[in-house]
N, C-alpha and C positions, 0 to 999 in steps of 0.2 A: 674284636674282629672288625676289620675295616671294610672288607668287601671281597670280591672275587678277583684275585690277582693271578697273573701268569706264573707266579712263584709258588702257588699252592699246588695241590694234587690235581694234575690235569684230568685224570679219569673222573674224579669226584666233581670237579668243576664242570666237566662235560655233562655229567648226569643232571646236575642242577640246571644247566642251560637247556637241555632237552626237556626236562620236566617243566620248566617255566614256559618254554615255547608251546608245549602241549596244553598247559593250563591257561595260557593267556587269553585264548579265544573265549572260553567259557567264563572265566573270572571277570573279564572286562564287560560282560553283558549283565552282571548282577547289579543290584541296587545297594549292595553293602558298601562299607567304607573302602574295601580293597578294589571293588569295581569302579567306584568314583575316582579313586587314586589312579588306577590304570588308564581310565578314559582321559583324565586330565593330562597324564604323562604322554599318552599316544597323540594327543592334540598338539603337543609342543616338542616332541622328540622323535627320532627315528625308531622304527619298529625294533631293530636289534638292540638299541640302547634300552628300550623298555623291557625287552626280554632279559637283559643282563641285570637290570634293576630288580626285576621280580625274582630272578635267580639269587641275587644277593639277599633279598628279603627272606626267601625260603631257606637259604643257608643260615641266616641269623636265627630263624625260628628253630631249625634243626639243632644248631649249636646250643641254644638256650635250653631246649628240652633235654638234650643229652647231658648238659652240665648240671641241671637241676634234678635229673632223674625222674621227670614227670612226663606224662603223655600230653600232647597238644590237644586242647579243646577250644573250639571257636567260641568266643563270647558273643552274645547278642549285641546289636547296635546299642550304643550308649543312650540311656534315657535322656541325658542332658541335651542330646542332639535333636530330640523331638520337641516340637512346639505345639501348643494348643491354641487354636484359633477360635475365638468366641463366635465366629460366624458359621462354624461347622454344625451339622445336625447333632442332636443329643446322642444318637447311636455311635457316631464317630468319636465323641468325647468319651463314651464308655469304653470303646475299643482302645483308645489311647491311654485311658486310666488303667486298663488291664495290662497294657504293655509296660507302663511305669511300675505297676505292682510287681510284675514278673522280674523286672530288672532290679527290684529291691529299693525303689524310690517311693516316696510318698507324693501324692498329687493333691493339690488344692484347686478345685474348679471354681472359678469366679463367675 
């Protein structure tokens, strides 16, 4: 699946576009990877281009879930993306260690 083209089903393409336009405002405010991706895209591209990019991403997710016969479940942020700063208070280290443990990673505090 390459993207949303005008050769595809116009009704389905319209539904994805309307869904992306409705979700863009709330998704771009989140601190998750999708929110960061959308804010970066909004900074360098026109709003409608971002809507189509989000619609294409939603279409790929929908296609993959239908193809695999599974339901979509959002995964938590990657533990590898988190960094541990030695200057943080101990309580903050404990919170980050808990996040790492939840994500299934082991943490070594230095």
